[in-house]
ZAMARGU-4260 file (C-alpha; in steps of 0.2 Angstrom, whole numbers, plus 5000, padded with zeros to 4 digits):
<rodrens>
0) 5200/5109/5185 | 5207/5098/5198 | 5225/5089/5195 | 5216/5073/5195 | 5205/5078/5181
5) 5219/5086/5171 | 5231/5071/5171 | 5217/5058/5172 | 5223/5050/5189 | 5210/5046/5201
10) 5222/5043/5216 | 5239/5048/5222 | 5250/5039/5234 | 5249/5053/5247 | 5246/5071/5248
15) 5265/5075/5246 | 5265/5066/5229 | 5249/5075/5224 | 5255/5092/5228 | 5272/5089/5220
20) 5264/5083/5203 | 5252/5098/5204 | 5266/5110/5206 | 5276/5102/5192 | 5261/5101/5181
25) 5256/5119/5184 | 5273/5126/5181 | 5274/5116/5164 | 5258/5125/5159 | 5264/5142/5165
30) 5280/5138/5154 | 5270/5133/5139 | 5261/5149/5140 | 5276/5160/5142 | 5284/5152/5128
35) 5270/5156/5117 | 5271/5175/5122 | 5290/5175/5118 | 5290/5165/5102 | 5286/5180/5090
40) 5301/5189/5097 | 5312/5174/5095 | 5317/5173/5114 | 5318/5158/5125 | 5313/5159/5143
45) 5331/5159/5149 | 5335/5173/5137 | 5320/5183/5143 | 5326/5180/5161 | 5343/5186/5158
50) 5336/5203/5150 | 5326/5205/5165 | 5340/5202/5177 | 5351/5214/5168 | 5337/5227/5166
55) 5335/5225/5185 | 5353/5230/5188 | 5349/5248/5182 | 5365/5250/5170 | 5377/5241/5182
60) 5385/5227/5172 | 5385/5209/5178 | 5396/5194/5174 | 5389/5177/5170 | 5391/5171/5188
65) 5381/5186/5195 | 5367/5182/5182 | 5368/5163/5185 | 5365/5166/5204 | 5348/5174/5202
70) 5341/5165/5187 | 5324/5157/5189 | 5331/5141/5179 | 5349/5138/5185 | 5355/5135/5167
75) 5373/5130/5167 | 5376/5137/5150 | 5373/5156/5154 | 5388/5161/5143 | 5380/5152/5127
80) 5363/5161/5131 | 5371/5178/5133 | 5382/5175/5117 | 5365/5173/5108 | 5358/5189/5116
85) 5374/5199/5110 | 5371/5192/5092 | 5353/5198/5093 | 5360/5215/5098 | 5350/5215/5115
90) 5364/5215/5127 | 5382/5222/5126 | 5399/5214/5131 | 5414/5222/5138 | 5429/5216/5147
95) 5434/5221/5165 | 5449/5232/5164 | 5456/5225/5180 | 5453/5207/5175 | 5453/5204/5156
100) 5446/5186/5158 | 5430/5193/5166 | 5416/5197/5154 | 5404/5211/5159 | 5386/5211/5152
105) 5373/5225/5151 | 5357/5227/5143 | 5356/5240/5129 | 5342/5251/5121 | 5336/5237/5110
110) 5335/5225/5125 | 5325/5237/5135 | 5314/5241/5121 | 5310/5223/5118 | 5306/5221/5136
115) 5293/5236/5135 | 5284/5227/5121 | 5284/5210/5131 | 5280/5216/5148 | 5262/5221/5145
120) 5259/5204/5137 | 5267/5195/5151 | 5257/5205/5164 | 5241/5201/5155 | 5245/5183/5155
125) 5249/5182/5173 | 5234/5191/5178 | 5223/5179/5167 | 5231/5164/5175 | 5231/5169/5193
130) 5213/5171/5196 | 5217/5170/5215 | 5214/5184/5227 | 5229/5194/5234 | 5229/5185/5251
135) 5228/5168/5242 | 5243/5173/5231 | 5253/5178/5247 | 5248/5162/5255 | 5253/5152/5240
140) 5270/5161/5239 | 5273/5158/5258 | 5270/5139/5255 | 5281/5138/5241 | 5295/5147/5250
145) 5293/5135/5265 | 5293/5120/5252 | 5310/5126/5245 | 5318/5129/5262 | 5315/5111/5268
</rodrens>
């Protein structure tokens, strides 16, 4: 369905506005669908993102600054989110022996096992949503990269 039909707006000021509204609307729809997948696991999207980031470090711990740099949503309260993941026993906290003020975080077996349960559901959802051909997906990614770099 076209964005005009989705939001019941027949005209846009210009193509830039239409594209931007379309991106925001589509991102919101994707976020809603991701939230539905994560809800049974009592996870928020930022928590899921942090678990994935830590898994991607292959056992190498990260501090909150390292995590914040690569988060999809640049949430300012990474420490609070990580504290919740520690309480849920999905990540571990340790202190840097050379700098006691630096907290190092790593994903544990519980976190890895949870991601193994969630990953197939996320992959299924992504495939269902993105009914685009591979070349179109590459073109979309290129266009979005160009948009962000301007």
